C-alpha positions as CSV (number, residue, x, y, z in Angstrom):
1,M,121.6,147.3,127.8
2,Q,125.1,147.0,129.4
3,Y,127.2,144.3,130.4
4,S,128.6,144.6,134.1
5,S,131.5,142.9,135.7
6,N,132.5,144.0,139.3
7,E,133.8,148.1,138.5
8,Y,133.8,147.0,134.6
9,T,131.2,148.1,132.3
10,I,131.0,147.0,128.6
11,P,127.6,148.9,126.9
12,Q,125.4,146.3,124.7
13,K,126.0,148.3,121.6
14,L,129.7,147.6,121.4
15,I,129.0,144.1,122.8
16,D,126.8,143.8,119.2
17,E,129.6,145.1,117.5
18,V,132.3,143.3,118.4
19,R,130.4,140.2,117.3
20,D,128.9,141.0,114.4
21,K,132.9,141.8,113.5
22,T,133.6,138.5,114.3
23,D,133.8,135.9,112.1
24,I,132.4,133.3,114.1
25,V,133.1,130.5,111.8
26,Q,136.7,131.8,111.8
27,I,137.7,131.7,115.2
28,I,136.1,128.3,115.7
29,S,138.5,127.2,112.8
30,E,141.4,128.4,114.4
31,H,140.6,126.4,117.3
32,G,141.2,123.6,115.6
33,I,137.6,122.7,114.9
34,P,138.0,120.8,111.6
35,L,134.3,122.5,110.4
36,K,132.4,121.7,106.9
37,R,129.9,124.0,105.3
38,T,126.6,122.2,105.3
39,G,123.8,124.3,103.4
40,K,124.4,127.4,105.1
41,N,125.7,126.4,108.1
42,Y,129.1,124.7,109.0
43,T,129.4,121.3,111.0
44,A,131.7,119.2,112.8
45,P,132.1,116.7,115.6
46,C,131.5,118.7,118.7
47,P,134.3,120.0,120.9
48,F,132.7,119.7,124.0
49,H,131.9,116.1,124.3
50,D,132.9,112.6,122.8
51,E,131.0,111.9,119.4
52,Q,132.1,110.9,116.2
53,N,128.9,112.5,114.5
54,P,129.3,116.1,113.1
55,S,126.1,117.1,115.6
56,F,128.1,120.7,116.4
57,S,126.6,123.7,113.6
58,V,127.9,127.2,113.3
59,S,125.7,129.8,111.4
60,P,127.9,131.7,110.3
61,E,125.0,133.9,109.6
62,K,123.5,134.2,113.3
63,Q,126.5,134.5,114.5
64,F,125.9,131.2,117.3
65,F,126.6,127.7,117.7
66,Y,124.7,124.9,118.7
67,C,125.2,121.1,119.4
68,F,122.5,119.1,118.4
69,G,124.6,116.7,121.0
70,C,124.9,117.8,124.2
71,Q,123.1,120.5,123.3
72,A,126.0,123.4,124.2
73,S,124.8,126.8,122.8
74,G,126.0,130.5,122.1
75,S,127.5,133.0,120.5
76,V,131.4,133.5,119.2
77,F,132.0,134.3,123.0
78,H,130.5,131.8,124.7
79,F,132.5,129.4,122.6
80,L,135.7,131.3,124.1
81,M,134.1,131.1,127.5
82,K,133.8,127.1,127.4
83,F,137.0,126.5,124.9
84,D,139.6,128.7,126.3
85,G,138.0,129.2,129.7
86,L,137.5,132.9,129.8
87,T,135.3,134.8,131.3
88,F,132.6,136.6,129.4
89,I,134.0,140.6,129.9
90,E,138.2,138.6,128.9
91,A,136.0,137.0,125.3
92,V,134.8,140.3,124.7
93,K,138.1,142.1,125.2
94,A,140.1,139.5,123.3
95,L,137.7,139.8,120.4
96,A,137.2,143.8,120.7
97,E,141.4,144.1,119.9
98,R,141.1,141.4,117.5
99,V,138.6,143.4,115.5
100,G,139.9,147.3,116.7
101,I,137.1,148.4,118.8
102,V,138.3,150.4,121.8
103,L,136.5,149.6,125.0
104,P,135.5,151.5,127.6
105,G,138.8,152.3,130.3
106,Q,141.2,151.0,127.5
107,T,142.6,153.9,126.0
108,S,144.0,154.6,129.7
109,Q,146.3,151.7,128.4
110,G,148.3,154.1,126.1
111,S,147.6,151.7,123.0
112,R,148.4,153.9,120.3
113,A,146.3,152.1,117.8
114,Q,143.4,152.8,119.9
115,L,144.5,155.4,120.5
116,T,144.3,156.5,116.8
117,I,141.2,155.0,116.3
118,S,139.0,157.4,118.6
119,V,140.7,159.8,117.7
120,L,139.8,158.8,113.7
121,K,136.5,158.6,114.6
122,E,135.9,161.9,116.4
123,L,137.4,163.5,112.9
124,N,135.7,161.6,110.9
125,Q,133.2,162.4,112.7
126,F,134.0,166.5,112.5
127,A,134.2,166.1,108.9
128,L,130.6,164.8,108.5
129,D,129.1,167.8,110.1
130,Y,132.0,170.4,108.4
131,F,131.0,169.4,104.8
132,H,127.7,169.0,105.3
133,Q,127.1,172.4,107.0
134,Q,129.7,174.0,103.4
135,L,126.7,172.5,101.1
136,L,123.9,173.5,103.0
137,N,125.8,177.2,103.1
138,P,124.6,179.2,100.5
139,K,127.6,181.5,99.9
140,V,130.1,178.7,99.0
141,G,127.8,175.8,98.5
142,S,125.1,176.7,96.2
143,R,127.7,175.2,92.5
144,A,127.7,172.1,94.3
145,L,124.2,172.1,96.0
146,A,122.4,172.9,91.9
147,Y,124.6,169.5,91.0
148,L,122.5,167.7,93.2
149,K,119.1,169.2,91.9
150,N,119.9,168.4,89.1
151,R,120.7,165.2,89.6
152,G,117.5,164.7,90.8
153,I,118.8,164.6,95.1
154,T,115.7,166.4,97.2
155,S,116.6,167.8,100.6
156,K,115.1,164.8,102.4
157,T,118.0,163.0,100.7
158,I,120.9,165.0,101.3
159,M,120.0,164.9,105.2
160,T,119.3,161.4,105.4
161,F,122.8,160.2,103.3
162,K,124.7,164.1,105.2
163,L,125.6,165.2,101.4
164,G,128.4,167.2,101.8
165,Y,130.7,169.5,99.7
166,A,134.8,169.8,100.4
167,L,135.4,173.3,99.1
168,S,137.7,173.9,95.8
169,S,140.5,176.0,98.5
170,F,143.5,173.9,99.2
171,S,143.6,174.4,103.3
172,D,140.3,174.8,104.1
173,F,139.6,171.5,105.9
174,L,143.5,171.4,107.1
175,K,142.6,175.1,108.7
176,A,139.3,174.1,110.0
177,G,140.1,170.7,111.7
178,A,143.3,172.9,113.3
179,R,140.8,174.6,114.8
180,A,138.7,172.0,116.1
181,G,141.9,170.3,117.7
182,F,143.2,167.6,115.3
183,S,146.6,167.5,114.5
184,Q,148.1,167.3,111.6
185,Q,149.4,163.9,111.6
186,V,145.8,162.4,112.7
187,M,144.2,164.3,109.2
188,L,147.0,163.0,107.6
189,D,146.2,159.0,109.2
190,G,142.6,159.7,108.2
191,G,143.5,160.7,104.6
192,F,141.3,164.4,104.6
193,I,145.1,166.4,103.9
194,K,148.3,165.0,102.1
195,S,152.1,166.2,102.0
196,K,154.1,167.2,99.0
197,D,156.8,168.8,98.9
198,G,156.8,169.0,102.8
199,K,153.8,171.2,101.9
200,L,150.3,169.9,103.7
201,Y,147.1,170.6,101.1
202,D,143.5,169.1,101.2
203,A,142.8,165.8,99.6
204,F,139.4,166.5,98.7
205,R,139.1,169.8,96.9
206,D,135.7,171.0,94.9
207,R,134.1,167.4,95.5
208,I,130.4,166.4,96.5
209,M,130.9,164.3,99.6
210,F,129.8,160.9,100.3
211,P,130.1,160.1,103.8
212,I,130.9,156.5,104.4
213,F,129.2,154.3,107.6
214,S,130.1,151.4,108.9
215,D,127.3,148.9,108.9
216,Y,126.5,150.2,112.9
217,G,125.7,154.0,111.5
218,D,129.7,155.1,112.5
219,T,131.0,157.4,109.9
220,I,134.4,155.5,109.0
221,G,135.5,157.5,105.8
222,F,134.4,159.2,102.2
223,G,134.0,159.4,98.8
224,G,133.7,162.0,96.7
225,R,132.9,163.3,93.5
226,A,134.6,165.8,91.6
227,L,132.6,168.9,90.4
228,D,134.6,169.5,87.4
229,N,136.1,167.1,85.8
230,D,139.3,168.7,84.2
231,N,142.8,167.1,84.9
232,Q,141.9,165.1,87.9
233,P,139.8,161.7,89.4
234,K,135.6,161.8,88.7
235,Y,135.7,159.7,92.2
236,L,138.1,159.6,94.9
237,N,137.4,157.5,98.0
238,S,139.5,157.9,101.6
239,P,142.8,155.8,101.7
240,E,143.1,152.1,103.8
241,T,142.9,153.6,107.1
242,L,142.5,151.6,111.2
243,L,138.5,152.4,110.2
244,Y,137.9,152.0,106.6
245,H,138.3,149.0,104.7
246,K,137.1,149.7,101.5
247,G,137.2,145.7,100.5
248,K,135.1,145.0,103.4
249,V,132.5,148.2,103.4
250,L,129.5,148.4,101.9
251,Y,127.7,152.2,100.9
252,N,124.6,152.7,102.4
253,L,124.2,149.2,104.9
254,H,123.7,151.1,107.6
255,L,120.2,152.4,106.6
256,A,119.2,148.9,104.4
257,R,120.5,146.3,106.7
258,S,116.8,146.7,109.0
259,V,115.1,145.9,105.6
260,V,117.2,143.1,104.5
261,Q,117.3,141.6,107.9
262,K,113.4,141.5,107.1
263,S,113.1,140.1,103.7
264,R,116.7,138.6,103.4
265,K,116.4,140.2,99.8
266,L,119.1,142.8,98.7
267,I,119.9,144.8,95.3
268,L,123.4,145.5,95.0
269,V,125.2,148.4,92.8
270,E,128.6,150.0,92.0
271,G,128.3,153.6,92.8
272,Y,126.8,156.2,95.1
273,F,124.6,157.9,93.3
274,D,123.4,154.2,92.2
275,A,122.4,153.3,95.9
276,I,120.8,156.9,96.5
277,I,118.6,157.3,93.9
278,P,116.3,154.5,93.9
279,Y,116.7,154.9,97.9
280,Q,115.3,158.0,97.3
281,F,112.3,156.1,95.4
282,G,111.3,153.8,98.3
283,V,114.0,150.9,97.1
284,E,115.4,150.5,100.1
285,N,117.0,147.5,100.8
286,I,120.1,148.2,98.0
287,V,123.9,148.7,99.2
288,A,126.3,149.6,97.0
289,S,130.2,148.8,96.7
290,S,131.4,152.5,96.1
291,G,132.8,152.0,92.6
292,T,135.7,149.4,94.3
293,A,135.9,146.4,93.2
294,F,133.9,143.7,94.9
295,T,135.9,141.2,97.3
296,E,135.1,138.1,99.1
297,D,135.0,140.1,102.4
298,H,132.2,141.7,100.9
299,A,130.4,138.3,100.1
300,R,130.7,137.7,103.4
301,L,129.0,140.6,104.8
302,L,126.2,140.4,102.7
303,K,126.0,136.6,103.7
304,R,125.4,137.7,107.2
305,F,121.9,139.6,106.3
306,A,120.7,138.0,103.0
307,D,119.7,135.0,101.7
308,E,119.6,136.4,97.9
309,T,121.4,139.0,95.6
310,V,120.4,141.2,92.9
311,I,122.7,142.5,91.1
312,M,122.5,145.4,89.1
313,Y,125.5,147.0,87.9
314,D,125.7,149.4,85.0
315,G,124.8,147.9,81.4
316,D,128.2,148.1,80.0
317,T,130.7,145.6,79.3
318,A,132.8,146.6,82.7
319,G,129.2,146.6,84.0
320,L,128.4,142.4,82.7
321,N,132.4,142.3,83.7
322,A,131.8,143.3,87.0
323,T,128.7,141.1,87.1
324,Q,130.8,137.8,86.5
325,R,132.9,138.8,89.1
326,G,130.5,139.3,91.9
327,L,128.4,136.6,91.1
328,D,131.2,133.7,91.8
329,L,132.2,135.5,95.0
330,L,128.4,135.2,96.1
331,V,128.0,131.9,94.9
332,K,130.7,130.7,96.6
333,Q,129.1,132.4,100.0
334,G,125.5,130.0,99.6
335,L,123.6,133.3,98.1
336,R,120.8,132.6,95.9
337,V,122.0,135.1,93.0
338,K,120.2,136.8,90.3
339,I,120.8,139.2,87.6
340,A,119.0,142.3,86.9
341,L,120.4,143.2,83.0
342,L,120.0,146.7,82.6
343,P,119.7,148.8,78.8
344,E,123.0,149.0,77.5
345,G,124.5,152.9,78.6
346,T,122.0,152.8,81.9
347,D,122.9,152.7,85.0
348,P,120.3,152.2,88.1
349,D,120.7,156.1,88.9
350,S,119.6,156.9,85.7
351,F,117.1,154.3,84.7
352,I,115.1,154.8,87.2
353,R,115.1,158.5,87.2
354,A,114.1,157.6,83.4
355,H,111.3,155.2,84.0
356,G,109.9,155.5,87.3
357,V,110.0,153.3,90.4
358,N,107.3,150.5,88.8
359,A,109.8,150.0,85.7
360,F,112.7,149.2,88.4
361,S,111.0,147.7,90.5
362,K,109.5,145.2,87.5
363,L,113.3,144.5,86.9
364,I,114.3,143.0,89.9
365,A,111.1,141.1,90.5
366,T,112.1,139.6,86.5
367,A,115.9,139.4,87.4
368,N,117.8,136.6,85.4
369,D,119.0,133.4,87.6
370,F,122.8,133.8,87.8
371,V,122.9,130.2,85.6
372,D,120.8,131.7,82.8
373,F,123.1,134.7,82.5
374,Q,126.0,132.6,82.7
375,I,124.3,130.5,79.7
376,R,123.8,134.4,77.9
377,M,127.0,135.4,78.5
378,V,129.0,132.4,77.3
379,S,126.3,132.1,74.8
380,R,127.6,135.7,73.4
381,Q,130.7,134.2,72.9
382,K,131.1,130.8,71.6
383,N,128.8,128.6,68.7
384,F,126.6,126.4,70.3
385,R,126.3,124.2,66.8
386,S,129.7,122.4,67.5
387,I,130.4,120.1,70.3
388,E,133.5,121.2,70.8
389,A,131.7,124.6,72.0
390,K,129.3,122.9,74.0
391,V,131.7,120.8,75.6
392,Q,133.8,124.3,76.8
393,A,130.8,126.4,77.4
394,A,130.4,123.3,80.2
395,K,133.7,123.7,81.4
396,E,133.3,127.4,82.2
397,L,129.5,127.1,83.5
398,C,130.8,124.1,85.6
399,S,133.6,126.5,87.3
400,I,130.8,128.7,88.5
401,L,128.0,125.5,89.3
402,S,131.4,123.7,90.9
403,N,130.4,126.6,93.9
404,I,126.7,125.5,94.8
405,K,127.0,123.2,97.9
406,N,123.2,122.4,98.0
407,F,122.9,119.3,96.0
408,V,118.7,119.8,95.5
409,A,120.1,123.1,93.7
410,L,122.8,122.3,91.9
411,N,120.6,119.0,90.6
412,E,118.0,121.4,89.4
413,Y,120.6,123.7,87.4
414,V,122.6,121.3,85.7
415,K,119.4,119.8,84.3
416,R,118.5,123.7,82.9
417,T,122.1,123.7,82.1
418,A,122.0,120.4,79.9
419,I,118.6,121.4,78.5
420,E,119.9,125.2,77.0
421,L,123.1,123.7,75.7
422,E,120.9,120.1,74.7
423,I,123.6,118.0,76.0
424,D,123.6,114.7,78.4
425,E,123.4,115.7,81.9
426,S,126.7,113.3,82.2
427,I,129.0,115.4,80.7
428,L,128.2,118.3,83.7
429,W,128.3,115.4,86.3
430,G,131.4,114.5,84.2
431,E,133.1,118.0,84.8
432,L,132.1,118.2,88.1
433,R,133.4,115.6,89.6
434,K,136.9,116.6,88.1
435,L,136.3,120.2,89.9
436,G,136.1,118.1,93.0
437,V,132.5,118.1,93.3
438,V,131.2,115.3,95.5
439,I,127.8,113.8,94.4
440,N,126.1,113.1,97.7
441,K,122.3,113.2,97.9
442,P,121.4,115.5,100.5
443,S,120.7,113.7,103.7
444,R,117.8,114.8,106.4
445,T,118.0,115.0,110.2
446,F,115.0,115.0,112.3
447,I,115.5,116.9,115.8
448,K,112.4,115.1,116.8
449,H,110.5,117.0,120.0
450,S,109.4,115.0,123.2
451,T,107.0,112.6,122.3
452,K,105.5,113.8,126.0
453,E,104.9,117.1,124.7
454,K,101.0,118.8,125.3
455,P,99.3,120.9,122.3
456,R,99.6,123.6,124.9
457,E,103.6,123.5,125.2
458,R,103.3,122.3,120.8
459,L,101.7,125.7,120.4
460,E,104.0,127.4,122.6
461,R,106.9,126.0,120.7
462,Q,106.0,126.8,117.2
463,L,104.8,130.5,118.5
464,L,108.4,130.8,120.2
465,E,109.7,129.8,116.7
466,C,107.9,132.3,114.6
467,L,109.5,134.8,117.2
468,L,113.2,134.3,116.9
469,Q,112.8,134.3,113.1
470,R,110.3,137.3,112.5
471,P,111.0,139.5,115.9
472,D,109.2,142.7,114.3
473,L,106.5,140.5,114.6
474,I,106.8,140.6,118.6
475,S,104.3,143.2,119.3
476,Q,101.5,141.3,117.5
477,A,102.3,138.4,120.3
478,T,102.6,140.6,123.3
479,S,99.3,142.9,122.6
480,Q,97.2,139.6,123.0
481,L,99.3,137.4,125.4
482,S,101.6,137.4,128.5
483,Y,104.6,135.6,129.6
484,K,103.2,134.1,132.5
485,D,100.5,132.3,130.0
486,F,103.0,129.9,129.1
487,S,102.3,126.6,130.7
488,N,106.3,125.3,130.1
489,E,108.8,126.7,132.6
490,N,111.6,127.1,129.9
491,Y,109.0,128.6,127.0
492,A,107.9,131.3,129.8
493,K,111.5,131.9,130.6
494,I,111.9,132.7,126.3
495,A,108.8,134.5,126.5
496,E,109.3,136.4,129.3
497,M,113.1,137.7,127.8
498,L,111.0,138.6,124.2
499,W,108.3,140.3,125.8
500,Q,110.9,142.9,128.1
501,N,113.1,143.1,125.4
502,S,109.6,144.7,123.2
503,N,108.7,146.3,126.1
504,D,112.2,148.0,126.5
505,G,112.3,149.0,122.7
506,S,115.3,146.8,122.3
507,D,116.4,145.2,119.4
508,T,114.9,141.7,119.6
509,R,117.8,139.7,117.5
510,V,118.6,135.9,118.4
511,Q,122.1,136.6,118.6
512,D,121.5,139.3,121.4
513,L,118.9,136.9,123.1
514,I,121.4,134.1,123.3
515,D,123.6,136.8,124.7
516,S,122.0,138.1,127.2
517,C,121.2,134.4,128.7
518,N,122.8,133.3,131.6
519,D,120.8,129.8,131.4
520,E,123.0,127.6,129.3
521,T,119.7,125.1,129.0
522,L,117.7,127.9,128.2
523,R,120.7,128.8,125.5
524,G,120.2,125.8,123.8
525,I,116.8,125.8,123.4
526,I,116.6,129.5,121.9
527,S,119.3,127.6,119.5
528,N,117.0,124.8,118.7
529,L,114.0,126.6,118.4
530,F,115.5,128.8,115.7
531,L,117.3,125.9,114.5
532,Q,113.6,124.3,114.1
533,S,112.4,127.4,112.4
534,R,114.6,128.2,109.5
535,N,112.5,126.9,106.5
536,L,108.9,127.5,107.8
537,P,106.6,129.2,105.5
538,N,104.6,132.2,105.9
539,L,105.8,133.3,109.3
540,E,103.4,135.9,110.2
541,A,100.3,133.9,109.2
542,N,101.6,130.7,111.6
543,L,102.2,133.4,114.4
544,N,98.6,134.1,114.1
545,G,97.0,130.8,113.9
546,C,99.3,129.8,117.3
547,I,98.0,133.3,119.2
548,R,94.3,132.3,118.2
549,K,94.8,128.5,119.2
550,L,96.8,129.6,122.5
551,K,94.2,131.4,124.0
552,S,91.2,129.0,122.3
553,S,93.7,126.6,124.2
554,I,94.1,129.0,127.9
555,T,90.6,129.4,128.4
556,Y,89.3,125.9,127.9
557,E,91.6,125.0,130.2
558,L,90.3,128.0,132.6
559,M,87.0,126.3,132.1
560,R,87.9,123.2,132.9
561,S,89.7,123.9,135.8
562,R,86.6,126.1,137.2
563,I,84.5,123.2,136.9
564,A,87.0,121.3,138.5
565,D,87.0,123.7,141.4
566,G,82.1,123.3,141.7
567,D,82.2,126.9,140.2
568,D,78.5,127.2,139.2
569,L,78.3,123.9,136.9
570,T,75.4,123.9,135.1
571,L,76.3,127.3,133.7
572,L,80.5,126.6,132.8
573,K,79.3,123.2,131.2
574,E,77.1,125.1,128.6
575,G,79.8,127.3,127.9
576,L,82.3,124.5,128.2
577,A,79.8,122.6,125.4
578,E,79.2,125.3,123.0
579,F,83.0,127.1,123.2
580,S,84.2,123.1,122.4
581,I,82.0,123.3,119.3
582,R,83.4,127.2,118.1
583,K,86.9,125.6,118.9
584,K,86.3,122.5,116.3
585,L,84.9,124.9,113.9
586,S,87.5,127.4,113.9
């Protein structure tokens, strides 16, 4: 799929990449819209019609906006089109330049940054292939390959993660890159070579190489693990480049994202092997912070894909401290956070190899809620016998609880914390007020569907709500229904889009559906359907029920229509009576 305007064409993959790398909340806020977090979303008075109530909602997770008043909706591109008067192409171009993505035809404009990005992408892809081939070359890579085998890495995993080896030579990559046509400056910019006393040399030498991928699967950097620990850092990462920003990249997200988007659950570990080995054992919803400090940008990135994160860092003091920092940032983003505590002296890699995937999975399933973990951490340092110690512990815990925006969750955590500390809840609420927490009980807003909605239309709406939440289930609908079976004209158009994307083998994320829809009315309906279905339980069971009932409704209406047309009345009436009985019993 691609978007065309006159002579200019942008592939859909690039449009998706620009949108996904853009923070819609930040863009809308920069346009003077006073967004406030409300649960998972942000709300404000709508900028597109005159109102005082905050009916304008922005979803950072799905990267779209929707107004419950005027039904304005769309992605960040549509916001710029509507607010700034841009065309779709102009909006994509503006945001692409902002996030450093080169669009077709732009390199000819002479932008040095864009040219460098393009060449760096080629250089990183060359390095990926080069290091991987060195590892598989028995003449030079046997020692590195033996090391990986001893760590339990299989040949399949080596291929999956494109692991490689940098030779011990001081200029092997320098020479190979030059032969491939890359300049010394580009190799310096990419962090593959260094300069000292006027001499150039390879930055990575005698190291296992871990390619670092963007969440789209582009090679953007590398991590290197030394085979010989003498007189050199154990791990060495690529420096910051125009492609690689270590505080914004999570290792293995490119492989984990499809699994995480379905389950909305993710496991966060520290190192490369901590992600690779569990993945090899079948734990695919796992990412690593690549040995770098976990950042607010990391937390925002996780929030786009997951609702719940289990932190599983090393079972030592450093790991516990890193866990503390990580959970603070994740809670601020509104994620449910749990902590899987490893035995001291172990890490995810060594634990799963020693105890197996079942023990590993049990550790994840029984992970501590972050409040329980926090209480456990504070109790290590405090003697809860004195009221002074309890008050101090309450202050420390409230600094974490103050980040929880959902009142129901906050209320539950306050109750549990009060029980654990054996203090009155009012002490905790008092501390939370001091920290600026406004104690407002939640109000619920209901969007009423038309009172004229027919039973069949209700089934069609519910079916679409399920599919927008779980696009991986579309094949279950397409195998039994046609989009032409939908009686509501707008629902039929939306179903046609879903059916067509499914037939093309395209991803059918709600973001993509909104971007590809030029009809603002339909975009509003899609957005509303998605938002209405956020809390539906048992989506697959609901979907199957909708399909079954809708098929029955179609058959029932067809038989009534044939009776009205005068077809073989006796036989049809008998069939209709039998069908009505079966329908009531089903």
